[in-house]
C-alpha positions in Angstrom: -139.0 -194.0 21.8 -138.2 -190.7 23.2 -135.1 -188.7 22.4 -133.6 -186.2 24.9 -131.9 -183.3 23.4 -128.5 -182.4 24.8 -127.6 -178.9 26.0 -124.8 -177.1 24.1 -121.5 -177.4 25.9 -120.5 -174.5 28.2 -117.1 -173.1 28.7 -116.5 -172.5 32.4 -114.2 -169.8 33.7 -113.5 -168.0 30.4 -114.4 -164.4 29.9 -114.3 -162.8 26.6 -111.5 -160.2 26.4 -112.2 -156.9 24.9 -110.3 -155.6 21.9 -108.5 -153.0 23.9 -106.9 -155.6 26.2 -105.6 -157.4 23.1 -104.2 -154.2 21.6 -102.5 -153.1 24.8 -100.8 -156.4 25.4 -99.7 -156.7 21.8 -98.5 -153.0 21.7 -96.2 -153.5 24.7 -94.9 -156.8 23.4 -94.0 -155.3 20.0 -92.5 -152.3 21.7 -90.3 -154.5 23.8 -89.1 -156.5 20.8 -88.4 -153.3 18.9 -86.2 -152.0 21.8 -84.3 -155.3 21.9 -83.4 -155.0 18.2 -82.6 -151.3 18.5 -80.1 -152.2 21.1 -78.5 -154.6 18.6 -78.4 -151.9 16.0 -76.7 -149.4 18.4 -74.2 -152.1 19.4 -73.4 -152.8 15.8 -72.9 -149.1 15.1 -71.1 -147.9 18.2 -70.0 -151.1 20.0 -66.4 -152.3 20.1 -65.1 -155.5 18.4 -64.2 -158.7 20.2 -60.5 -159.2 19.6 -58.7 -162.5 20.2 -55.0 -162.9 19.8 -53.5 -166.4 19.4 -49.9 -165.8 20.3 -47.7 -163.3 22.1 -47.7 -159.6 21.0 -47.8 -159.1 17.3 -46.8 -162.7 16.6 -49.6 -165.1 15.8 -53.1 -164.9 14.5 -55.6 -162.2 15.4 -59.4 -162.7 15.1 -61.8 -159.8 15.2 -65.6 -160.3 15.6 -68.1 -157.5 15.9 -69.7 -157.5 19.4 -73.1 -157.2 17.8 -72.9 -160.8 16.8 -73.0 -161.9 20.5 -75.7 -159.3 21.3 -77.8 -160.5 18.4 -77.7 -164.1 19.6 -79.1 -163.1 23.0 -81.5 -160.7 21.3 -82.9 -163.6 19.3 -83.4 -165.6 22.4 -85.0 -162.7 24.2 -87.3 -162.0 21.2 -88.4 -165.7 21.3 -89.3 -165.5 25.0 -91.1 -162.1 24.8 -93.1 -163.1 21.7 -94.1 -166.4 23.3 -95.5 -164.8 26.4 -96.6 -161.6 24.9 -98.5 -162.9 21.8 -99.5 -166.3 23.3 -102.7 -167.1 25.2 -103.5 -164.9 28.2 -103.4 -165.9 31.8 -106.6 -167.3 33.3 -108.4 -164.6 35.3 -109.8 -166.3 38.5 
């Protein structure tokens, strides 16, 4: 009996990325995430509060929430999206 050796599998269409391409993409992604959270910090320090009055005038309950809470919620969502696309697998170069 004769055995036929198989060739090693080939990956078609993939090019190895250089280290500089990884570093540039990761640098811009981390810079974008840093700016997002710096804006939350600035909003927490200098931003106004969200005030809600339940009643008329001074009668009733008053609720005060820092506006940074709402900004932090959207910053979390933005960080998630930026990190997913920035640190995830790259686009196929065809």
